[in-house]
C-alpha positions as CSV (number, residue, x, y, z in Angstrom):
1,L,-12.3,6.3,-1.2
2,L,-8.5,6.2,-1.3
3,F,-7.0,3.3,-3.4
4,L,-3.6,1.9,-2.5
5,H,-1.9,-0.6,-4.8
6,G,0.4,-3.5,-3.9
7,L,4.1,-4.3,-4.3
8,M,5.7,-3.5,-7.7
9,S,2.3,-2.5,-9.0
10,T,0.3,0.6,-9.9
11,D,-3.2,1.6,-9.4
12,V,-3.7,1.5,-13.2
13,G,-5.7,-1.7,-13.9
14,T,-5.7,-2.9,-10.3
15,F,-8.9,-1.1,-9.3
16,D,-10.5,-0.3,-12.7
17,K,-13.4,-2.7,-12.4
18,F,-14.1,-1.8,-8.8
19,V,-14.0,2.0,-9.6
20,D,-16.5,1.4,-12.4
21,M,-18.8,-0.5,-10.1
22,V,-18.7,2.2,-7.4
23,R,-19.4,4.9,-10.0
24,N,-22.2,3.0,-11.6
25,N,-23.8,2.0,-8.3
26,A,-23.0,5.1,-6.2
27,V,-25.6,5.5,-3.5
28,H,-24.6,9.1,-3.0
29,G,-24.5,10.0,-6.7
30,N,-21.3,11.8,-7.6
31,S,-20.5,12.8,-4.0
32,T,-18.0,10.1,-3.6
33,L,-14.4,11.2,-4.3
34,L,-12.2,8.4,-5.8
35,V,-8.5,8.9,-5.6
36,S,-5.4,6.7,-5.8
37,W,-1.9,7.3,-4.6
38,P,1.1,6.1,-6.6
39,H,4.0,5.3,-4.4
40,D,7.4,3.5,-4.5
41,T,6.7,0.1,-3.0
42,L,10.4,-0.7,-2.5
43,D,10.6,2.1,0.1
44,P,9.8,1.3,3.7
45,I,6.1,1.0,4.4
46,A,6.5,3.5,7.3
47,L,8.0,6.1,4.9
48,N,5.1,5.6,2.4
49,A,2.6,6.0,5.3
50,E,4.4,9.1,6.7
51,V,4.3,10.8,3.2
52,L,0.7,9.8,2.6
53,S,-0.5,10.9,6.0
54,E,1.1,14.3,5.6
55,L,-0.5,14.6,2.2
56,I,-3.9,13.7,3.5
57,E,-3.6,16.1,6.4
58,E,-2.5,18.9,4.1
59,R,-5.1,18.3,1.4
60,L,-8.1,16.9,3.3
61,G,-7.5,17.9,6.9
62,P,-9.8,20.9,7.1
63,S,-12.4,19.5,4.7
64,G,-14.1,17.2,7.1
65,L,-14.4,14.4,4.5
66,P,-14.4,10.8,5.8
67,I,-11.8,8.4,4.4
68,L,-12.1,4.8,3.5
69,F,-9.1,2.9,2.2
70,V,-9.4,0.2,-0.5
71,C,-6.2,-1.7,-0.8
72,H,-4.5,-4.5,-2.7
73,S,-1.7,-6.5,-1.1
74,R,1.1,-4.3,0.5
75,G,-1.2,-1.3,0.1
76,G,-3.3,-2.6,3.0
77,L,-0.2,-2.3,5.3
78,V,0.5,1.2,4.1
79,A,-3.2,2.1,4.9
80,R,-2.9,0.6,8.4
81,R,0.3,2.5,9.2
82,T,-1.2,5.7,7.6
83,A,-4.2,5.5,10.0
84,V,-1.7,5.3,12.9
85,E,0.1,8.3,11.5
86,L,-3.1,10.4,11.1
87,L,-4.2,9.6,14.6
88,E,-0.8,10.7,15.9
89,I,-1.1,14.0,13.9
90,N,-4.5,14.8,15.3
91,R,-6.6,12.1,17.0
92,E,-9.7,14.3,17.5
93,R,-9.7,15.3,13.8
94,W,-9.1,11.8,12.3
95,H,-10.6,9.3,14.6
96,P,-14.2,10.0,13.5
97,R,-13.2,10.3,9.9
98,L,-11.3,7.1,9.3
99,R,-14.3,5.0,8.3
100,G,-12.6,1.7,7.3
101,C,-10.1,-0.2,5.3
102,V,-11.0,-2.9,2.8
103,T,-8.1,-5.1,1.8
104,F,-7.6,-8.0,-0.6
105,G,-4.5,-10.0,-0.8
106,T,-2.8,-8.1,2.1
107,P,-0.1,-10.0,3.9
108,H,-1.2,-9.0,7.4
109,D,0.8,-11.8,8.9
110,G,3.7,-11.5,6.5
111,A,4.7,-12.9,3.1
112,E,7.0,-15.7,2.1
113,L,8.4,-13.4,-0.6
114,A,10.0,-11.3,2.2
115,E,11.9,-14.3,3.7
116,N,14.8,-13.6,1.4
117,G,13.9,-10.2,0.1
118,D,17.4,-8.7,0.3
119,E,19.1,-11.6,-1.5
120,L,19.3,-12.4,-5.1
121,I,16.8,-15.2,-4.8
122,G,14.3,-12.8,-3.2
123,K,14.8,-10.4,-6.1
124,L,14.2,-13.2,-8.6
125,I,11.1,-14.4,-6.8
126,L,9.9,-10.8,-6.8
127,M,10.4,-10.5,-10.6
128,R,8.6,-13.8,-11.1
129,N,5.6,-12.7,-9.0
130,V,5.5,-9.3,-10.7
131,A,5.4,-11.1,-14.1
132,K,2.5,-13.3,-12.9
133,E,0.5,-10.3,-11.7
134,A,1.3,-7.7,-14.3
135,G,2.0,-9.8,-17.3
136,F,5.4,-9.7,-19.2
137,I,7.8,-7.2,-17.7
138,P,11.1,-6.7,-19.5
139,L,14.0,-8.0,-17.4
140,I,15.8,-4.7,-17.8
141,D,12.9,-2.9,-16.1
142,A,12.8,-5.4,-13.2
143,L,16.5,-5.2,-12.7
144,F,16.5,-1.4,-12.9
145,A,13.8,-1.4,-10.1
146,V,16.2,-3.2,-7.7
147,K,19.5,-1.8,-9.0
148,G,21.7,-0.1,-6.5
149,R,19.6,-1.1,-3.5
150,K,21.5,-2.8,-0.7
151,S,18.2,-3.8,0.8
152,L,14.6,-3.8,-0.3
153,D,12.9,-2.3,2.7
154,G,9.5,-2.3,1.1
155,I,9.9,-6.1,0.8
156,T,11.7,-6.7,4.1
157,D,8.8,-5.0,5.9
158,L,6.6,-7.9,4.8
159,R,8.7,-10.4,6.7
160,P,6.4,-12.4,9.0
161,R,6.6,-11.6,12.7
162,S,7.5,-15.2,13.4
163,N,10.6,-14.8,11.4
164,G,11.9,-11.4,12.7
165,G,9.5,-9.2,10.9
166,S,10.0,-6.1,13.1
167,F,7.7,-3.8,11.0
168,L,4.7,-6.1,11.3
169,R,5.5,-6.7,15.0
170,R,5.3,-2.9,15.6
171,L,2.2,-2.5,13.5
172,K,0.4,-5.2,15.4
């Protein structure tokens, strides 16, 4: 099981209860490998997926292990694009091993947050949403996360297809 967190989040805390449930009710005993992948959610989703697919190919390629993604929010889009990347690397190897993708809160059709993701208001909305999900985040930390970025590709990728969301259009 590969866990992928959402925008401006980490896997710490996001999946803890689910991981405990899987460990306590594992049908296959301890044979289930639970891993998470921390990544920069302000980077383009395609870049996250490219790096992750290369890592999976390198570390798990020869193993024969099946993979199931468990994803929160933007992580679901990273998983979908990662599956595409793995199939492009080696369809025969990965097609039978990609067993599924469970998502919760994934903006498969886009997110309002991305409508103005590159503008100040979008950054302020982002900081507000992060504060709601993760509790209090010091303003300096939030500003540092967006400092120096002319665009926030990781947010712009979430723009709905109906409003020029080219990443979601290509992923569809």
